[in-house]
VMD Tcl script that builds the backbone (N, CA, C; Angstrom):
set m [mol new atoms 414]
animate dup $m
set s [atomselect $m all]
$s set {name element resname resid chain x y z} {
  {N N MET 1 A 0.836 -1.086 0.001}
  {CA C MET 1 A -0.198 0.103 0.107}
  {C C MET 1 A 0.933 1.156 -0.261}
  {N N PRO 2 A 0.690 2.141 -0.584}
  {CA C PRO 2 A 1.651 3.246 -0.850}
  {C C PRO 2 A 1.207 4.022 0.091}
  {N N GLU 3 A 2.513 4.990 0.438}
  {CA C GLU 3 A 2.175 5.967 1.661}
  {C C GLU 3 A 1.160 7.266 1.553}
  {N N PRO 4 A 0.586 7.662 2.353}
  {CA C PRO 4 A -0.433 8.880 1.974}
  {C C PRO 4 A 0.354 10.085 1.604}
  {N N TRP 5 A -0.267 10.623 0.854}
  {CA C TRP 5 A 0.763 12.271 0.728}
  {C C TRP 5 A 1.016 13.129 1.951}
  {N N TYR 6 A 0.310 12.709 3.021}
  {CA C TYR 6 A 0.566 13.276 4.188}
  {C C TYR 6 A 1.545 12.493 5.290}
  {N N ARG 7 A 2.494 11.708 4.429}
  {CA C ARG 7 A 3.215 10.387 4.906}
  {C C ARG 7 A 4.179 11.189 6.373}
  {N N ASN 8 A 4.264 12.799 5.809}
  {CA C ASN 8 A 5.179 13.457 7.201}
  {C C ASN 8 A 4.420 13.869 8.022}
  {N N GLY 9 A 3.185 13.662 8.235}
  {CA C GLY 9 A 2.293 14.197 9.352}
  {C C GLY 9 A 1.406 15.477 8.468}
  {N N LEU 10 A 0.535 15.821 9.730}
  {CA C LEU 10 A -0.582 17.126 9.268}
  {C C LEU 10 A -0.445 17.811 10.356}
  {N N GLN 11 A -0.740 18.761 10.534}
  {CA C GLN 11 A -0.854 20.226 11.471}
  {C C GLN 11 A -2.159 20.008 11.675}
  {N N PHE 12 A -2.929 20.292 13.174}
  {CA C PHE 12 A -4.003 20.673 13.608}
  {C C PHE 12 A -4.421 21.142 14.970}
  {N N ALA 13 A -5.050 22.070 15.281}
  {CA C ALA 13 A -5.083 22.694 16.707}
  {C C ALA 13 A -6.766 23.548 16.440}
  {N N CYS 14 A -7.720 22.732 17.120}
  {CA C CYS 14 A -8.958 23.146 16.802}
  {C C CYS 14 A -8.751 24.440 17.630}
  {N N THR 15 A -9.468 25.474 17.235}
  {CA C THR 15 A -9.452 26.863 17.739}
  {C C THR 15 A -10.630 26.752 18.288}
  {N N GLN 16 A -11.573 26.094 18.316}
  {CA C GLN 16 A -12.983 25.901 18.745}
  {C C GLN 16 A -13.827 27.423 18.252}
  {N N CYS 17 A -13.704 27.576 16.834}
  {CA C CYS 17 A -14.548 28.769 16.188}
  {C C CYS 17 A -15.735 28.369 15.862}
  {N N GLY 18 A -16.024 27.029 15.887}
  {CA C GLY 18 A -17.449 26.652 15.614}
  {C C GLY 18 A -17.514 26.849 13.740}
  {N N ASP 19 A -16.559 26.867 13.191}
  {CA C ASP 19 A -16.976 26.597 11.868}
  {C C ASP 19 A -17.530 25.480 11.141}
  {N N CYS 20 A -16.707 24.444 11.912}
  {CA C CYS 20 A -17.322 23.109 11.109}
  {C C CYS 20 A -18.659 23.060 11.922}
  {N N CYS 21 A -19.465 23.551 12.544}
  {CA C CYS 21 A -20.289 23.578 13.036}
  {C C CYS 21 A -21.690 24.167 12.887}
  {N N THR 22 A -21.278 25.349 12.307}
  {CA C THR 22 A -22.575 26.659 11.852}
  {C C THR 22 A -22.434 26.949 10.779}
  {N N GLY 23 A -23.716 27.496 10.282}
  {CA C GLY 23 A -23.790 27.950 8.867}
  {C C GLY 23 A -23.990 27.272 7.815}
  {N N ARG 24 A -24.257 26.087 7.858}
  {CA C ARG 24 A -24.271 25.143 6.680}
  {C C ARG 24 A -25.066 23.952 6.912}
  {N N PRO 25 A -26.117 23.835 6.137}
  {CA C PRO 25 A -26.737 22.421 6.460}
  {C C PRO 25 A -25.910 21.387 5.664}
  {N N GLY 26 A -26.219 20.049 6.711}
  {CA C GLY 26 A -25.946 18.896 6.469}
  {C C GLY 26 A -25.954 17.768 7.402}
  {N N TYR 27 A -25.098 16.953 7.311}
  {CA C TYR 27 A -25.623 15.475 8.223}
  {C C TYR 27 A -24.525 15.443 9.476}
  {N N VAL 28 A -25.072 15.180 10.322}
  {CA C VAL 28 A -23.954 14.571 11.779}
  {C C VAL 28 A -24.872 13.038 11.864}
  {N N TRP 29 A -24.161 12.231 11.254}
  {CA C TRP 29 A -24.313 10.649 11.602}
  {C C TRP 29 A -24.225 10.231 12.947}
  {N N VAL 30 A -25.128 9.570 13.512}
  {CA C VAL 30 A -24.928 8.988 14.921}
  {C C VAL 30 A -25.556 7.107 14.825}
  {N N ASN 31 A -24.989 6.823 15.697}
  {CA C ASN 31 A -25.049 5.297 15.813}
  {C C ASN 31 A -25.936 5.131 17.327}
  {N N GLY 32 A -26.385 3.705 17.537}
  {CA C GLY 32 A -26.990 3.468 18.824}
  {C C GLY 32 A -26.189 3.871 20.159}
  {N N GLU 33 A -24.646 3.641 19.711}
  {CA C GLU 33 A -23.977 3.842 20.851}
  {C C GLU 33 A -23.780 5.354 21.453}
  {N N GLU 34 A -23.924 6.453 20.176}
  {CA C GLU 34 A -23.459 7.564 20.662}
  {C C GLU 34 A -24.839 8.516 20.820}
  {N N VAL 35 A -26.066 7.807 20.515}
  {CA C VAL 35 A -27.292 8.222 20.956}
  {C C VAL 35 A -27.335 7.937 22.015}
  {N N GLN 36 A -27.304 6.618 22.711}
  {CA C GLN 36 A -27.427 6.518 24.105}
  {C C GLN 36 A -26.341 7.364 25.131}
  {N N ARG 37 A -25.653 7.524 24.471}
  {CA C ARG 37 A -23.906 8.503 25.378}
  {C C ARG 37 A -24.589 9.863 25.311}
  {N N ILE 38 A -25.051 10.501 24.486}
  {CA C ILE 38 A -25.704 11.727 24.317}
  {C C ILE 38 A -26.582 12.151 25.390}
  {N N ALA 39 A -27.551 10.891 25.017}
  {CA C ALA 39 A -28.754 11.253 25.967}
  {C C ALA 39 A -28.439 10.968 27.130}
  {N N GLY 40 A -27.246 9.974 27.835}
  {CA C GLY 40 A -27.042 10.084 29.085}
  {C C GLY 40 A -26.682 11.334 29.728}
  {N N PHE 41 A -25.489 11.741 28.806}
  {CA C PHE 41 A -25.010 13.284 29.340}
  {C C PHE 41 A -25.917 14.267 29.422}
  {N N LEU 42 A -27.348 14.391 28.423}
  {CA C LEU 42 A -28.216 15.222 28.484}
  {C C LEU 42 A -29.133 14.874 29.823}
  {N N GLN 43 A -29.023 13.957 30.146}
  {CA C GLN 43 A -30.180 13.101 30.978}
  {C C GLN 43 A -31.388 13.145 30.628}
  {N N VAL 44 A -31.802 12.591 29.638}
  {CA C VAL 44 A -33.272 12.636 28.953}
  {C C VAL 44 A -33.172 11.129 28.415}
  {N N SER 45 A -34.108 10.541 28.101}
  {CA C SER 45 A -34.751 9.457 27.873}
  {C C SER 45 A -34.317 9.224 26.370}
  {N N LEU 46 A -34.025 7.981 25.603}
  {CA C LEU 46 A -33.978 7.947 24.135}
  {C C LEU 46 A -34.871 8.268 23.637}
  {N N ALA 47 A -36.355 8.132 24.160}
  {CA C ALA 47 A -37.246 8.290 23.384}
  {C C ALA 47 A -37.736 10.008 23.330}
  {N N GLU 48 A -37.162 10.661 24.463}
  {CA C GLU 48 A -37.368 12.075 24.266}
  {C C GLU 48 A -36.239 12.675 23.474}
  {N N PHE 49 A -34.865 12.312 23.660}
  {CA C PHE 49 A -33.672 12.203 22.602}
  {C C PHE 49 A -34.032 12.445 21.163}
  {N N ALA 50 A -34.589 11.151 20.863}
  {CA C ALA 50 A -35.028 10.767 19.622}
  {C C ALA 50 A -35.860 11.980 18.776}
  {N N LYS 51 A -37.302 12.134 19.615}
  {CA C LYS 51 A -38.178 13.396 19.180}
  {C C LYS 51 A -37.305 14.607 19.149}
  {N N ARG 52 A -36.656 14.786 20.123}
  {CA C ARG 52 A -36.101 16.751 20.005}
  {C C ARG 52 A -34.763 16.777 19.049}
  {N N TYR 53 A -33.935 15.499 18.997}
  {CA C TYR 53 A -32.618 15.810 18.155}
  {C C TYR 53 A -32.602 14.969 16.958}
  {N N LEU 54 A -33.187 13.966 16.529}
  {CA C LEU 54 A -32.693 13.355 15.729}
  {C C LEU 54 A -33.806 13.082 14.499}
  {N N ARG 55 A -33.101 12.930 13.301}
  {CA C ARG 55 A -34.086 12.653 11.912}
  {C C ARG 55 A -33.622 11.335 11.038}
  {N N LYS 56 A -34.469 10.693 10.805}
  {CA C LYS 56 A -34.383 9.533 9.701}
  {C C LYS 56 A -33.797 10.000 8.775}
  {N N VAL 57 A -32.905 9.439 7.998}
  {CA C VAL 57 A -32.564 9.657 6.366}
  {C C VAL 57 A -32.254 8.612 5.811}
  {N N GLY 58 A -32.978 8.021 5.070}
  {CA C GLY 58 A -32.746 6.497 4.471}
  {C C GLY 58 A -32.597 6.035 5.634}
  {N N SER 59 A -31.111 5.092 5.669}
  {CA C SER 59 A -31.457 4.187 6.603}
  {C C SER 59 A -30.730 4.333 7.894}
  {N N GLN 60 A -30.246 5.894 7.807}
  {CA C GLN 60 A -29.108 6.164 8.535}
  {C C GLN 60 A -30.151 7.101 9.558}
  {N N VAL 61 A -29.626 7.477 10.839}
  {CA C VAL 61 A -29.999 8.703 11.345}
  {C C VAL 61 A -29.002 10.107 11.770}
  {N N SER 62 A -29.638 10.881 11.727}
  {CA C SER 62 A -28.455 12.049 11.680}
  {C C SER 62 A -29.016 13.596 12.939}
  {N N LEU 63 A -28.402 13.732 13.680}
  {CA C LEU 63 A -29.098 14.682 14.027}
  {C C LEU 63 A -29.545 16.068 13.823}
  {N N ILE 64 A -30.369 16.395 14.421}
  {CA C ILE 64 A -31.241 17.767 13.601}
  {C C ILE 64 A -30.052 18.767 13.624}
  {N N GLU 65 A -30.770 19.965 12.804}
  {CA C GLU 65 A -30.015 21.191 13.114}
  {C C GLU 65 A -30.835 22.180 13.207}
  {N N LYS 66 A -30.531 23.248 13.597}
  {CA C LYS 66 A -31.421 24.456 13.887}
  {C C LYS 66 A -31.599 25.309 12.380}
  {N N PRO 67 A -32.344 26.095 12.104}
  {CA C PRO 67 A -33.013 26.596 10.780}
  {C C PRO 67 A -31.668 27.560 10.119}
  {N N ASN 68 A -30.827 27.900 10.650}
  {CA C ASN 68 A -30.015 28.574 10.002}
  {C C ASN 68 A -28.611 27.653 9.772}
  {N N GLY 69 A -28.667 26.372 10.001}
  {CA C GLY 69 A -28.016 25.472 9.673}
  {C C GLY 69 A -26.864 25.213 10.565}
  {N N ASP 70 A -26.956 25.572 11.442}
  {CA C ASP 70 A -26.069 25.191 12.523}
  {C C ASP 70 A -26.238 23.949 13.614}
  {N N CYS 71 A -25.319 23.319 13.836}
  {CA C CYS 71 A -25.822 21.843 14.698}
  {C C CYS 71 A -26.712 22.127 16.015}
  {N N VAL 72 A -27.718 21.171 15.902}
  {CA C VAL 72 A -28.595 21.537 17.372}
  {C C VAL 72 A -27.697 22.077 18.656}
  {N N PHE 73 A -26.473 21.037 18.991}
  {CA C PHE 73 A -25.802 21.322 19.918}
  {C C PHE 73 A -24.652 22.444 19.894}
  {N N TYR 74 A -25.184 23.217 19.174}
  {CA C TYR 74 A -23.839 24.292 19.107}
  {C C TYR 74 A -24.733 25.471 19.762}
  {N N SER 75 A -23.929 25.759 20.464}
  {CA C SER 75 A -24.366 27.364 21.165}
  {C C SER 75 A -22.825 27.904 21.952}
  {N N GLY 76 A -22.667 28.414 20.880}
  {CA C GLY 76 A -20.979 29.247 21.218}
  {C C GLY 76 A -20.298 28.302 21.175}
  {N N GLY 77 A -20.745 27.319 21.470}
  {CA C GLY 77 A -19.367 25.871 22.103}
  {C C GLY 77 A -20.237 24.993 21.196}
  {N N CYS 78 A -19.582 23.525 21.499}
  {CA C CYS 78 A -20.455 22.220 21.328}
  {C C CYS 78 A -20.973 22.072 22.954}
  {N N THR 79 A -22.255 21.927 23.033}
  {CA C THR 79 A -22.811 21.831 24.219}
  {C C THR 79 A -22.427 20.189 24.647}
  {N N VAL 80 A -22.247 19.502 24.066}
  {CA C VAL 80 A -21.950 17.976 24.423}
  {C C VAL 80 A -20.632 17.495 23.950}
  {N N TYR 81 A -19.791 18.189 23.817}
  {CA C TYR 81 A -18.332 18.329 23.549}
  {C C TYR 81 A -17.775 16.750 23.725}
  {N N PRO 82 A -18.245 16.650 25.435}
  {CA C PRO 82 A -17.427 15.388 25.722}
  {C C PRO 82 A -17.846 14.120 25.041}
  {N N VAL 83 A -18.771 13.980 24.716}
  {CA C VAL 83 A -19.785 12.907 24.312}
  {C C VAL 83 A -19.916 13.146 22.747}
  {N N ARG 84 A -19.476 14.224 22.119}
  {CA C ARG 84 A -19.618 14.470 20.443}
  {C C ARG 84 A -19.390 13.011 19.467}
  {N N PRO 85 A -20.356 13.213 18.936}
  {CA C PRO 85 A -20.050 11.790 17.906}
  {C C PRO 85 A -18.520 11.741 17.143}
  {N N VAL 86 A -18.699 10.223 16.513}
  {CA C VAL 86 A -17.244 10.015 16.119}
  {C C VAL 86 A -16.859 10.978 14.852}
  {N N GLN 87 A -18.117 11.609 14.119}
  {CA C GLN 87 A -18.076 12.053 12.762}
  {C C GLN 87 A -17.329 13.378 13.341}
  {N N CYS 88 A -17.672 13.883 14.681}
  {CA C CYS 88 A -17.554 15.041 14.759}
  {C C CYS 88 A -15.847 15.211 15.284}
  {N N ARG 89 A -15.587 14.303 16.507}
  {CA C ARG 89 A -13.956 14.061 17.066}
  {C C ARG 89 A -13.175 13.725 15.897}
  {N N THR 90 A -13.611 13.094 14.701}
  {CA C THR 90 A -12.497 12.698 13.640}
  {C C THR 90 A -12.166 13.886 12.825}
  {N N PHE 91 A -12.922 15.001 12.843}
  {CA C PHE 91 A -12.739 16.178 11.878}
  {C C PHE 91 A -11.102 16.576 12.034}
  {N N PRO 92 A -10.428 17.132 11.505}
  {CA C PRO 92 A -10.546 17.019 9.955}
  {C C PRO 92 A -9.959 15.630 9.169}
  {N N PHE 93 A -9.631 14.591 9.771}
  {CA C PHE 93 A -9.406 13.757 9.414}
  {C C PHE 93 A -10.432 12.625 8.655}
  {N N TRP 94 A -10.841 13.222 7.740}
  {CA C TRP 94 A -11.909 12.464 7.119}
  {C C TRP 94 A -11.458 11.892 5.674}
  {N N PRO 95 A -11.984 10.983 5.693}
  {CA C PRO 95 A -11.874 10.595 3.854}
  {C C PRO 95 A -11.254 11.436 2.663}
  {N N GLU 96 A -12.773 12.061 2.931}
  {CA C GLU 96 A -12.597 12.870 1.431}
  {C C GLU 96 A -11.926 14.479 1.499}
  {N N ILE 97 A -11.471 14.834 2.642}
  {CA C ILE 97 A -10.478 15.598 3.213}
  {C C ILE 97 A -9.114 15.270 2.869}
  {N N LEU 98 A -8.977 13.882 3.391}
  {CA C LEU 98 A -7.437 13.120 2.749}
  {C C LEU 98 A -7.434 12.683 1.717}
  {N N ARG 99 A -8.325 13.034 1.138}
  {CA C ARG 99 A -8.260 12.350 -0.661}
  {C C ARG 99 A -6.434 12.703 -1.016}
  {N N SER 100 A -6.517 14.055 -1.018}
  {CA C SER 100 A -5.279 14.462 -1.478}
  {C C SER 100 A -5.351 15.887 -0.958}
  {N N GLU 101 A -3.948 16.486 -1.172}
  {CA C GLU 101 A -3.127 17.575 -0.522}
  {C C GLU 101 A -4.147 18.557 -1.043}
  {N N ALA 102 A -4.798 18.711 -2.341}
  {CA C ALA 102 A -5.637 20.124 -3.060}
  {C C ALA 102 A -6.855 19.815 -2.011}
  {N N ASP 103 A -7.379 18.685 -1.790}
  {CA C ASP 103 A -8.743 18.400 -1.006}
  {C C ASP 103 A -8.708 19.014 0.605}
  {N N TRP 104 A -7.288 18.819 1.198}
  {CA C TRP 104 A -6.917 19.168 2.594}
  {C C TRP 104 A -7.067 20.954 2.325}
  {N N THR 105 A -6.242 21.316 1.454}
  {CA C THR 105 A -5.891 22.760 1.447}
  {C C THR 105 A -7.203 23.509 1.357}
  {N N GLU 106 A -8.305 22.603 0.668}
  {CA C GLU 106 A -9.390 23.582 0.129}
  {C C GLU 106 A -10.152 23.536 1.741}
  {N N ALA 107 A -10.207 22.107 2.367}
  {CA C ALA 107 A -10.994 22.441 3.353}
  {C C ALA 107 A -10.384 23.573 4.622}
  {N N ALA 108 A -8.854 23.683 4.535}
  {CA C ALA 108 A -8.334 24.448 5.403}
  {C C ALA 108 A -8.736 25.878 5.265}
  {N N THR 109 A -9.404 26.000 3.893}
  {CA C THR 109 A -9.755 27.667 3.785}
  {C C THR 109 A -10.861 28.113 4.632}
  {N N GLU 110 A -11.563 27.071 5.241}
  {CA C GLU 110 A -12.766 27.016 6.111}
  {C C GLU 110 A -12.478 26.985 7.510}
  {N N CYS 111 A -11.122 26.155 7.789}
  {CA C CYS 111 A -11.179 25.844 9.110}
  {C C CYS 111 A -9.368 26.644 9.958}
  {N N PRO 112 A -9.608 27.581 10.271}
  {CA C PRO 112 A -8.289 27.939 10.867}
  {C C PRO 112 A -7.540 27.489 11.553}
  {N N GLY 113 A -7.680 26.005 11.977}
  {CA C GLY 113 A -7.294 25.292 12.716}
  {C C GLY 113 A -6.004 24.412 11.852}
  {N N MET 114 A -6.788 24.087 10.572}
  {CA C MET 114 A -5.812 23.059 9.602}
  {C C MET 114 A -4.621 23.821 9.452}
  {N N GLY 115 A -3.437 23.094 9.140}
  {CA C GLY 115 A -2.061 23.639 8.993}
  {C C GLY 115 A -1.535 24.292 9.840}
  {N N ARG 116 A -1.936 24.363 11.513}
  {CA C ARG 116 A -1.294 24.985 12.683}
  {C C ARG 116 A -1.637 24.094 13.886}
  {N N GLY 117 A -0.768 24.475 14.581}
  {CA C GLY 117 A -0.426 23.540 15.609}
  {C C GLY 117 A 0.273 22.081 15.515}
  {N N ARG 118 A -0.403 21.294 16.431}
  {CA C ARG 118 A 0.191 20.042 16.561}
  {C C ARG 118 A 0.292 19.495 15.436}
  {N N LEU 119 A 1.590 18.622 15.335}
  {CA C LEU 119 A 1.628 17.669 13.812}
  {C C LEU 119 A 1.309 16.282 14.385}
  {N N TYR 120 A 0.265 15.911 13.620}
  {CA C TYR 120 A 0.195 14.429 13.841}
  {C C TYR 120 A 0.435 13.827 12.876}
  {N N SER 121 A 1.283 12.597 13.513}
  {CA C SER 121 A 2.008 11.666 12.197}
  {C C SER 121 A 0.868 10.851 11.370}
  {N N ALA 122 A 1.511 10.443 10.343}
  {CA C ALA 122 A 0.539 9.772 9.628}
  {C C ALA 122 A -0.116 8.300 10.281}
  {N N GLU 123 A 0.580 7.735 11.319}
  {CA C GLU 123 A -0.107 6.835 12.208}
  {C C GLU 123 A -1.056 7.123 13.101}
  {N N GLN 124 A -0.865 8.453 13.730}
  {CA C GLN 124 A -1.725 8.840 14.415}
  {C C GLN 124 A -3.343 9.557 13.462}
  {N N VAL 125 A -2.980 10.027 12.494}
  {CA C VAL 125 A -3.820 10.735 11.732}
  {C C VAL 125 A -4.976 9.274 11.244}
  {N N ALA 126 A -4.506 8.063 10.719}
  {CA C ALA 126 A -5.158 6.788 10.487}
  {C C ALA 126 A -5.701 6.319 11.789}
  {N N ARG 127 A -5.443 6.457 13.195}
  {CA C ARG 127 A -6.222 5.905 14.331}
  {C C ARG 127 A -7.166 7.006 14.513}
  {N N ILE 128 A -7.174 8.176 14.327}
  {CA C ILE 128 A -8.146 8.943 14.455}
  {C C ILE 128 A -9.305 8.890 13.554}
  {N N ARG 129 A -8.869 8.502 12.211}
  {CA C ARG 129 A -9.633 8.273 11.303}
  {C C ARG 129 A -10.742 7.018 11.755}
  {N N LYS 130 A -10.048 6.104 12.216}
  {CA C LYS 130 A -10.720 4.658 12.618}
  {C C LYS 130 A -11.424 5.021 13.954}
  {N N GLY 131 A -11.687 6.188 14.540}
  {CA C GLY 131 A -12.586 6.460 15.466}
  {C C GLY 131 A -11.654 6.012 16.582}
  {N N GLU 132 A -10.518 5.842 16.805}
  {CA C GLU 132 A -9.748 5.187 18.068}
  {C C GLU 132 A -9.080 6.451 19.014}
  {N N GLY 133 A -9.716 7.598 18.727}
  {CA C GLY 133 A -9.480 8.562 19.602}
  {C C GLY 133 A -9.713 9.955 18.963}
  {N N ASP 134 A -9.135 10.933 19.239}
  {CA C ASP 134 A -9.434 12.251 18.782}
  {C C ASP 134 A -8.133 13.005 19.069}
  {N N ALA 135 A -8.170 14.203 18.253}
  {CA C ALA 135 A -6.964 15.197 18.303}
  {C C ALA 135 A -6.779 15.836 19.549}
  {N N ALA 136 A -7.566 15.392 20.534}
  {CA C ALA 136 A -7.184 15.865 21.907}
  {C C ALA 136 A -6.802 14.904 22.693}
  {N N SER 137 A -7.084 13.366 22.568}
  {CA C SER 137 A -6.553 12.258 23.112}
  {C C SER 137 A -5.468 11.297 22.455}
  {N N ILE 138 A -5.041 11.533 21.358}
  {CA C ILE 138 A -3.914 10.842 20.886}
  {C C ILE 138 A -2.606 11.823 20.570}
}
mol reanalyze $m
mol bondsrecalc $m
mol representation Tube
mol addrep $m
């Protein structure tokens, strides 16, 4: 298997600006384990959590968003940060962003933390991509 284009690592430091959580419609996919963890954190029943925060999209489940496109859990910061979904914990090390240096550079125009801060080795990036931790824990 060839080495990734980022074989020397990638720099990233979350600035907590919220740009990845706000202003654009999209999907934050969640699985059953994540739903249970967030509902427990919020101290609401699974039924109440599903009613208030989830939508079905085909065969998958996503968090809802506010009318302005913000994540339902964004309010000047992530209100469920300690239990945020894997999709959120793995940003910006998503396959579509890591596909090429050009894709990384384009995504970095919207994320002030990309290309700055801590250097993550290609191995660490691979572990984060698999959901085996996040930028704060590796």
